[in-house]
Every structure is written in C-alpha cells, then in structure tokens.
C-alpha positions in Angstrom: -34.6 10.5 11.3 -30.8 10.6 12.3 -28.6 13.7 11.7 -25.1 13.6 11.3 -22.4 16.4 11.3 -18.8 15.5 10.7 -15.5 17.5 11.7 -12.0 17.0 12.0 -10.8 16.7 8.4 -7.8 18.4 6.9 -4.1 17.8 5.6 -1.6 15.3 7.0 1.7 13.8 5.9 2.0 10.3 5.0 2.6 8.5 8.0 0.9 10.8 10.0 -2.6 10.9 11.8 -5.6 12.7 11.9 -9.0 12.3 14.1 -12.4 12.8 12.7 -15.5 13.4 14.7 -19.4 13.3 14.1 -22.1 14.6 16.0 -25.0 12.1 16.0 -28.5 13.2 16.5 -31.2 10.6 16.8 -31.7 6.6 17.5 -29.4 4.5 15.4 -28.1 0.8 16.0 -25.0 0.9 13.7 -22.8 3.7 12.9 -19.7 4.2 11.0 -17.4 5.8 8.4 -17.5 5.9 4.5 -15.1 7.4 2.3 -15.4 8.3 -1.4 -12.3 9.2 -3.6 -12.9 11.7 -6.3 -14.4 9.8 -9.5 -15.4 6.6 -7.3 -18.4 5.4 -5.4 -18.7 5.9 -1.9 -17.5 2.9 0.3 -18.1 1.7 4.0 -14.8 1.6 5.8 -15.6 1.0 9.6 -18.5 0.7 11.5 -19.7 0.1 15.5 -22.9 -1.5 16.5 -24.9 -0.6 19.8 -22.8 -3.5 21.8 -19.5 -2.0 20.7 -18.7 -4.5 18.1 -16.5 -2.9 15.3 -15.8 -4.1 11.9 -13.6 -2.6 9.1 -12.6 -2.7 5.5 -9.1 -4.5 4.7 -7.8 -1.2 3.2 -7.8 0.5 6.7 -7.8 -2.3 9.1 -5.0 -2.1 11.5 -4.6 1.4 10.7 -8.1 3.3 11.7 -9.9 2.9 15.1 -14.0 3.7 15.3 -15.3 4.7 18.6 -17.9 6.4 20.4 -18.5 8.5 23.3 -20.0 7.1 26.3 -23.3 8.5 25.2 -23.2 7.3 21.6 -23.6 10.9 20.3 -20.2 11.6 19.0 -18.7 9.0 16.8 -14.8 9.0 16.1 -12.3 7.7 13.7 -9.0 7.6 14.7 -6.5 7.5 11.4 -2.9 6.4 11.6 -0.3 5.4 9.4 -2.1 7.7 6.7 -1.3 6.9 3.3 -1.9 9.2 0.0 -4.4 6.7 -1.1 -6.5 7.5 2.1 -7.3 11.0 0.3 -10.9 11.1 0.0 -14.3 12.9 1.4 -15.1 11.0 4.6 -18.7 10.6 5.7 -20.1 9.4 9.0 -23.2 7.3 8.1 -25.9 4.9 10.0 -27.1 1.4 8.8 -29.8 -1.0 9.9 -28.6 -3.6 12.1 -28.3 -6.4 9.7 -26.2 -4.1 7.6 -23.6 -3.4 10.0 -21.3 -6.0 9.6 -21.4 -5.6 5.7 -20.4 -1.8 6.1 -23.4 -0.8 4.1 -25.1 2.5 5.2 -28.4 4.1 4.2 -27.7 7.4 5.0 -24.9 10.0 5.6 -23.7 13.6 6.7 -22.0 16.1 4.1 -18.7 14.9 4.6 -15.2 16.2 5.6 -12.2 16.1 3.3 -8.8 14.3 4.3 -5.9 14.9 2.3 -2.7 13.0 2.5 0.6 14.1 1.0 3.4 11.7 0.4 
C-alpha cells in the first residue's frame, strides 16, 4: 500500500505560482495529481510514470508541471499562471500502469487546499 502526504497549498493571486509537494511511501508505477472543486467530482490533472513520461489534462497543460525527485519519493506540481478556476483541493494519487495516461487514479492522500484570488 502506498502512503501519500501532500503539502504546499495556500493562497495565490491570479497569474501567480504555487508548488505542491507529496511524500510518497511505497512502490508505484504511476503517480500524479488530482483536484476537486467544491461540489464537483475529483478529477485527474497530471501524471508521471516510472519512465518519467508525463501527461496533463487540457485545463492545466502548459501551465502546470509534474516532476519527481531522483528517488521518486517526492512528487511535485509546479503551478504557474494560476487562475481563479484553479481553486480546489489538490490530492496526489497513484494509478496502475495502464491507467496512467488516462489520469485515472485509484488511491490518493488527504489533500491540500489551493485558493486563487482574482
């Protein structure tokens, strides 16, 4: 079982940046980030597999960057050019290999809140 703990959330102004981190304990072939806007379903937004291949939802492509440290024990999400609609609870998650490109995660942490003001 993989244990996931997110950090780095907070408040930013539109156009600003935030960097999320996630401590990952356990083995997985795919890690990524999901977010949940209040009242809506949780959705995957970025993923990285064990080869370093990345994938993004169209809503964040070109603005967010997913990465890991060299040991793959910490997952990051660099969020630039933030918009008010990026306001959500952000979770790091894990997926089975075949679900990685689909951003379809089966387990996630407790989340960290990101609020973007206009």
